[in-house]
VMD Tcl script that draws the C-alpha trace (Angstrom):
set ca {
  {74.61 92.68 150.64}
  {78.42 93.28 150.50}
  {79.90 93.20 147.06}
  {82.82 90.61 146.47}
  {85.39 90.41 143.50}
  {84.44 87.15 141.91}
  {83.97 88.54 138.47}
  {85.18 91.91 138.91}
  {88.48 91.69 137.08}
  {87.72 89.23 134.63}
  {87.67 91.30 131.46}
  {90.59 93.28 132.48}
  {93.03 90.38 132.17}
  {92.80 90.35 128.51}
  {96.30 91.21 127.28}
  {96.35 94.38 125.41}
  {97.78 94.48 121.72}
  {101.45 95.04 121.79}
  {102.01 94.28 125.49}
  {104.42 91.44 125.63}
  {105.23 91.83 129.35}
  {102.02 89.79 130.56}
  {102.69 86.09 130.30}
  {99.69 83.59 130.25}
  {100.88 82.51 133.64}
  {100.67 86.00 135.17}
  {97.13 86.27 133.67}
  {95.99 82.59 134.93}
  {97.44 83.58 138.48}
  {95.49 86.63 138.68}
  {92.22 85.17 137.46}
  {92.70 82.39 140.06}
  {93.53 84.82 142.90}
  {90.42 86.97 141.89}
  {87.97 84.09 141.76}
  {89.47 82.91 145.15}
  {89.01 86.32 146.83}
  {85.60 86.41 145.40}
  {84.57 82.98 146.73}
  {85.88 83.80 150.12}
  {83.85 86.82 150.44}
  {80.82 85.06 148.90}
  {81.00 81.98 151.26}
  {81.40 84.34 154.16}
  {78.52 86.60 153.21}
  {76.29 83.53 152.59}
  {77.18 81.61 155.79}
  {76.90 84.44 158.26}
  {73.40 84.63 160.43}
  {70.67 85.50 158.08}
  {73.09 85.25 155.09}
  {70.21 83.22 153.43}
  {67.12 84.21 155.45}
  {67.26 87.81 154.82}
  {68.47 87.76 151.30}
  {65.35 87.57 149.25}
  {67.24 86.44 146.19}
  {68.36 83.14 147.93}
  {65.94 82.69 150.91}
  {64.89 79.05 151.08}
  {61.13 78.68 151.18}
  {58.67 75.60 151.63}
  {59.34 73.13 149.02}
  {57.08 73.55 146.23}
  {55.18 70.20 146.70}
  {54.64 71.45 150.32}
  {53.25 75.05 149.44}
  {49.47 74.00 149.76}
  {50.48 72.57 153.05}
  {51.92 76.06 154.32}
  {48.81 77.99 152.76}
  {46.40 75.55 154.39}
  {48.01 75.79 157.82}
  {48.06 79.49 157.65}
  {44.49 79.49 157.20}
  {44.06 77.40 160.23}
  {46.01 79.91 162.30}
  {49.21 77.96 162.26}
  {51.44 80.27 160.26}
  {53.95 80.73 163.08}
  {54.69 76.79 162.41}
  {55.61 77.33 158.79}
  {57.51 80.51 159.85}
  {59.43 78.48 162.20}
  {60.38 75.83 159.52}
  {61.21 78.31 157.07}
  {63.68 79.89 159.54}
  {65.23 76.48 160.31}
  {65.58 75.63 156.69}
  {67.62 78.84 156.11}
  {69.78 78.11 159.17}
  {70.65 74.98 157.78}
  {71.82 76.52 154.34}
  {73.75 79.37 156.25}
  {75.67 76.42 158.32}
  {76.37 74.26 155.07}
  {77.48 77.23 153.16}
  {80.60 77.58 155.52}
  {81.82 74.19 153.97}
  {81.82 75.73 150.54}
  {85.15 77.61 150.49}
  {87.52 74.58 150.19}
  {85.42 73.07 147.35}
  {85.36 76.20 145.18}
  {89.16 76.78 145.76}
  {89.98 73.27 144.69}
  {88.04 74.01 141.60}
  {89.64 77.18 140.81}
  {93.32 75.88 141.65}
  {92.86 72.90 139.17}
  {91.77 75.32 136.62}
  {93.70 75.11 133.06}
  {95.05 77.67 131.04}
  {92.10 76.62 128.45}
  {89.58 77.12 131.31}
  {90.88 80.22 132.25}
  {90.68 81.57 128.51}
  {87.42 80.34 128.07}
  {86.15 82.36 131.17}
  {87.93 85.44 130.35}
  {86.32 85.31 126.72}
  {82.98 83.92 127.81}
  {79.48 85.37 128.84}
  {78.86 87.06 131.81}
  {78.31 84.18 133.83}
  {81.26 81.93 132.49}
  {83.06 81.53 135.80}
  {80.00 80.66 137.50}
  {79.36 77.99 134.98}
  {82.73 76.62 135.39}
  {82.13 76.32 139.02}
  {78.48 74.51 138.41}
  {80.44 71.93 136.11}
  {83.15 71.43 138.57}
  {81.94 71.70 142.16}
  {78.33 70.56 142.24}
  {78.82 66.98 143.23}
  {81.39 67.57 145.93}
  {79.04 70.45 147.21}
  {76.10 68.24 147.56}
  {78.00 65.17 149.24}
  {79.70 67.71 151.67}
  {76.35 69.77 152.34}
  {74.01 67.09 152.72}
  {75.27 65.59 156.04}
  {75.60 69.20 157.31}
  {72.01 70.21 156.30}
  {70.56 66.89 157.79}
  {72.63 67.58 161.00}
  {71.41 71.34 161.32}
  {67.83 70.36 160.24}
  {67.59 68.18 163.18}
  {69.26 70.53 165.44}
  {67.15 73.45 164.49}
  {64.11 71.29 164.82}
  {63.41 71.91 161.06}
  {62.77 68.28 160.61}
  {60.31 68.18 163.69}
  {58.44 71.23 162.36}
  {58.11 69.89 159.01}
  {57.04 66.57 160.10}
  {54.39 68.29 162.38}
  {53.32 70.57 159.25}
  {52.91 67.37 157.20}
  {51.04 65.35 159.69}
  {48.67 67.99 160.51}
  {48.06 68.53 156.82}
  {47.77 65.12 155.63}
  {45.17 64.67 158.41}
  {42.76 67.10 156.99}
  {39.97 64.79 154.96}
  {40.32 64.78 151.28}
  {43.60 66.48 150.89}
  {46.18 64.98 148.35}
  {48.76 63.77 150.97}
  {52.51 64.90 150.53}
  {55.80 63.92 151.82}
  {58.68 65.64 149.79}
  {62.24 64.85 150.50}
  {63.07 67.66 152.73}
  {66.67 67.32 153.14}
  {67.72 66.85 149.30}
  {65.40 69.90 148.59}
  {67.35 72.02 151.33}
  {70.91 70.76 149.84}
  {70.40 71.68 146.50}
  {68.73 74.82 147.10}
  {71.80 75.77 149.22}
  {73.92 75.20 146.42}
  {71.73 76.89 143.79}
  {71.72 79.92 146.33}
  {75.56 80.02 146.16}
  {75.63 79.99 142.40}
  {72.94 82.55 141.96}
  {75.28 85.12 144.36}
  {77.94 84.12 142.34}
  {76.33 84.67 138.84}
  {74.79 88.03 139.95}
  {77.85 89.50 141.27}
  {80.24 88.26 138.30}
  {77.59 89.85 135.85}
  {77.36 93.07 137.66}
  {81.14 93.43 138.49}
  {82.60 92.51 135.05}
  {82.01 96.05 134.20}
  {83.37 97.70 137.21}
  {86.62 99.31 137.80}
  {89.46 96.77 138.70}
  {89.90 95.93 142.39}
  {93.55 95.72 143.07}
  {93.26 93.40 146.00}
  {96.67 91.88 146.02}
  {100.13 92.22 144.78}
  {99.56 90.04 141.94}
  {96.71 91.82 140.80}
  {98.40 95.18 141.07}
  {101.31 93.81 138.95}
  {98.96 92.44 136.23}
  {96.85 95.54 136.19}
  {99.77 97.80 136.37}
  {101.29 96.32 133.35}
  {98.04 96.17 131.29}
  {97.60 99.73 131.72}
  {94.56 99.46 133.70}
}
mol new
graphics top color blue
foreach p $ca { graphics top sphere $p radius 0.5 }
foreach p [lrange $ca 0 end-1] q [lrange $ca 1 end] { graphics top cylinder $p $q radius 0.2 }
display resetview
């Protein structure tokens, strides 16, 4: 998976002792820009074809309540139906992920100096936690209708209904009917956060990526 710069410059924004040329405004502006670049690249990666489906880290599988359904159908020779359903589920996530960038950018641009300082001084996933706190509800509300529409368009709802109907018709099994749309929506959001957290933690320790003029200015003055 292509790396993106969400956390790549966070630790390097700390103002060195004796350097008075970097204002808080410069640091916060640079941090916001770095986060925005990271989010843009991350959203593009997750929303491309197979962005979810071929990434084992975030691939969405059959809901936990329906695992028994999938296992039983495979034993009955209906594994292809389970596979079609799983692919459709991930296509819905990839489609919904296209809508994530404006929500993340809004959270970043609304960041206060206090927020920025907390992220800079925080743990390896401090930026991720900030985004979780400020974007989860908006992402859910935005993603749900997209997931709903795509699940129907890709026939995932139909595949799922057929799977559950077939399973529930088996004598003596405990019938299931988990909420597919809510599950797919939240798993899409969780997948994006997981990508962000992974890259943030990994990249905090990497060399600075000077991706724009403001970052070149900030890092040039900080001696990085």
